[in-house]
C-alpha positions as CSV (number, residue, x, y, z in Angstrom):
1,M,0.0,0.0,0.0
2,E,1.2,3.5,-0.8
3,V,1.1,6.2,1.8
4,S,-1.9,8.6,1.5
5,V,-2.2,11.8,3.5
6,T,-5.4,13.8,4.1
7,T,-5.6,17.0,6.1
8,Q,-8.7,18.7,7.4
9,E,-8.5,22.2,8.9
10,N,-10.7,22.8,12.0
11,K,-10.6,26.3,13.4
12,N,-6.9,26.8,14.5
13,E,-5.8,23.1,14.2
14,T,-5.4,20.5,11.5
15,E,-6.4,16.8,11.6
16,I,-3.9,14.7,9.6
17,I,-4.9,11.2,8.5
18,I,-2.2,8.9,7.2
19,E,-3.4,5.8,5.4
20,T,-0.6,3.1,5.2
21,D,0.2,-0.4,6.2
22,K,3.7,0.5,7.3
23,Q,4.5,0.5,11.0
24,E,7.7,2.6,11.1
25,I,6.9,6.1,9.8
26,A,7.7,9.6,10.8
27,V,5.3,12.5,9.9
28,I,7.0,15.9,9.5
29,V,4.6,18.8,9.8
30,R,5.6,22.4,9.0
31,D,3.5,25.4,10.0
32,K,4.3,29.1,10.2
33,G,5.8,28.5,13.7
34,G,8.3,25.8,12.7
35,E,8.5,22.1,12.3
36,R,7.3,19.2,14.3
37,I,7.9,15.4,13.9
38,Y,5.3,12.9,15.0
39,L,6.3,9.2,15.6
40,P,4.2,6.1,16.3
41,H,3.6,5.4,20.0
42,E,5.5,2.1,19.8
43,I,8.9,3.9,19.3
44,D,10.7,4.2,22.6
45,K,10.7,7.8,23.7
46,N,14.1,7.4,25.4
47,N,15.8,6.4,22.2
48,R,14.5,9.3,20.0
49,T,17.1,11.5,18.5
50,Y,14.5,14.2,18.0
51,Y,13.6,16.0,21.2
52,T,10.3,17.8,22.0
53,D,8.7,18.9,25.2
54,D,5.3,17.6,24.1
55,N,5.7,14.0,23.0
56,Q,2.3,13.7,21.2
57,D,2.4,10.5,19.2
58,L,0.6,9.3,16.1
59,E,-2.7,7.7,17.0
60,E,-3.0,4.3,15.4
61,T,-6.2,3.7,13.3
62,K,-7.5,0.7,11.4
63,T,-6.0,2.1,8.2
64,G,-2.9,3.8,9.4
65,Y,-2.4,6.8,11.8
66,R,-4.0,10.1,12.8
67,V,-2.7,13.2,14.6
68,L,-4.3,16.5,15.6
69,H,-1.8,19.2,15.0
70,P,-2.4,22.4,17.1
71,Q,-2.0,24.8,14.2
72,I,-2.9,25.2,10.5
73,V,-0.2,23.2,8.6
74,E,1.7,24.5,5.5
75,N,3.3,21.1,4.6
76,V,3.1,17.4,5.6
77,N,5.8,14.8,4.7
78,V,5.8,11.2,5.6
79,I,9.0,9.2,5.8
80,S,8.8,5.4,5.9
């Protein structure tokens, strides 16, 4: 399965839906305030090379992952 990304803006946040059968992905989200990287919950937080104060993970769904980003996004990239 290829990776499919859908975004839905809701007020001042963006819901990001990633449809994929891959387990190891990273979602890079850019907004006007900077960049944020989301990782699946299964990845050990202590072994991450990317640090953030807020370790919000990707929420697993039946068809992939979902995340609610707290701002309107400008760009979303998925690395698998």
